[in-house]
N, C-alpha and C positions, 0 to 999 in steps of 0.2 A: 435183261431179262425180265417182260413183264410176267407176273405173276397175278392168278385171280385170287381170290375170297370167294365165295359161294355164297350169295345172300340170300332172300326171299324171294321165289318165284320163278327162281334158278340164273339172276342176274348176277354176275360177279361185282358183290358189292364193293370192294376193295381192290386197288391196284399196286403193283409194287415196282418201282424202276431201280435204278443200282443206287440211286440218291434218298429214293422222293415215295414215302405213302401214301396212296391218294385211296379215300375212305368219306362213305360220307357225313356228312354234320352232324354231331351229339352233344348235349348238354355240356358237356365238360370247354369246348369248345366257343361258348356265347362271348365272353369277356376275349378271348385273343381277336375272335370275330371283328367285337364292337372296339377294340380298340384301332384295328388294322385300319379302320373303313373312316378314321376319324381324318387318313390324310388325305390333303386337294389334291390329288393327283387321281384318285379313286374314283371321289367325289364327281371330279370334273369330265372323267373319261371312261364311267359308267351310270347306269339309271339307279342306283344306291341310292335311296334318301338321302338329303344333305338339308339340315343337318342330323349325322346319322347317330341315332339315340341307343339305349339297351335295348328299347323294345324292336325295335328293327332287326337287332339281330337274333334276338328272340324268334321274332316271325321268321327269318330267314334260315334257321334249325330244327324251331318244331313246328311249322308248318311251311313255308315252300320246301325245302328239299325235305322230310318228310311224305308229302302228299306228292311230290314229283316221282321218288323215287316209289310210291304205291301203287301206283297208276305207272309209271314205267314212262311216261310224258317229256318228265325235266329232271334229268341226272343230273345233282349236284355232285360232288367232291372239295372236302377240304383237303389242302397236300401239306404234309408234314416232310419236314428234314429228316431221315430217318435215324441218323447220329446224335439227332439233340432232341428230337420230339417237336421244335419249334416249330410252328405255323407259319408258313410262308406264302400262303395263296389258297386261291382257288381255281377249280373248274367247272362247267357246265354243259350239256347234250340235252338240247330242248331240239324234244321231236316235232312236227311241223304238225299240227292236226290234218291239213289236206294231202300230205303227203308224207306216209310214215314209215319211206324211202330214205327220207332228207331229215336233218337234224341241222340247227345252228348251234356255233361253238361259244364262249365265252371265257374269259380269264380274269383274275387281277392278280396283280403281287403286292407280296407285304416290304413296307418302303426299307426295312431293313434287306431283305434278302437280293432285294433287285441287284442284275449283274454278275450275277453264279450261273445264270443257262436254265434254273429250275424251273423258268415257266414253259419255256422250247419242249425239256423232258416230260412235264407233265405234259404239256398238250398232245405229244406226240402219241404217248398213252394213250391220252383220252383218243385220239384218231382211228388208232389200232386198234383199239376196242367198238369203235363205233362200228369202224370198214369191216373188217374180220371178223369180230366177232358177234357184232348185232346185225351185219351184214346187209346195211345202209349204206344206198346206193352213193349219197353223194351227203358231205359237208359242207358247212358255212359259214364264212367269219365276214362279221362285218365291223365295222370300227366307225367314229365320228374321225370326219375329214380333219387331219390333222395328228390323229394319235400315232407320229412313228414308231412309238415303241414296240406298240401291238402290230404294226403292220412288220414291224421288222421281224418280228416271234412268229407271225403267220407265215413270212415268206421263207424262212429259219425251216418251220415244220412243212413247208413242201404247199403251203396253197397256192394257188395260182390268182394271180388277181386278174378283176371284169370287166372293174370299173369304178364309175361314181355315180349315185345315184341320190338327184338333187331332192332336198325337203323328203325324207325318206324315213329318219329312223328316228325315231319319240325319244326326250328326255325331258322326265316331269314337267311332262303339257306343249314343250315345242318341240316341231319338227326339224331336224337337223341335216346337210348333207353327208351321207353316208359311203365308204368304202365296201367292196364286196368282194370277196376271195371263194373261192372253191378249194375243195382235195377230195381227190375219188381214188381209191382200192389200189388199182394203176396207176396213179404217183409215188404211191410208198414207196415203189425199192428204190425209183431213181435220187431219193430225198441222204444227202450221205449227211455226216457228223450228230446224229442224233443226240449222243451224249457226250460233244465238246463243251469247252466252255464258253459259255455266250461273250461276244463283247457286249454292247448298250442294248441289245435287241430287247431285256427285257427290265430297261433302270427305270420307267415309270411307270404303266399297268400293264 
């Protein structure tokens, strides 16, 4: 069951699932974010800086996430295991400036916690929040071609594959081919297995 904790401006700041707490990044998360983003797989498949410095983690927490939530245009959550309090990943929901009914999702998972279904569980909570609570029309997932782990997570959440966009997604000044998939509110009831343990779906990023 998902629970919302009311945040500034009426937007639920935190989401909970059976095993996870999703909340906005805060100062106490800087060390954990910095440590997680040393992982070569996160740097390979996402747009985080490489090499990833402590200043990058501070910017993520104090500037990017804080400003995104203040404007409502870029909602970022740190994802924690409720049993231990450990950081297990992040989730993001970025509204499109030219189409406020559409948003792009993104996530990464801490290496030590992959393969437990946490990314699927968190991504489903974010999807339900975006489509059902915020009333968005469409969520879009993108990943660089070859990121099979992220694609497996997206498919388990219910995103429908729409194709490959050539030389489309930028990563540190280079444009790479990207996969794209979408999720609509009408897709949600058709997706089984939200909280069942994942196989290899989230073992990388």
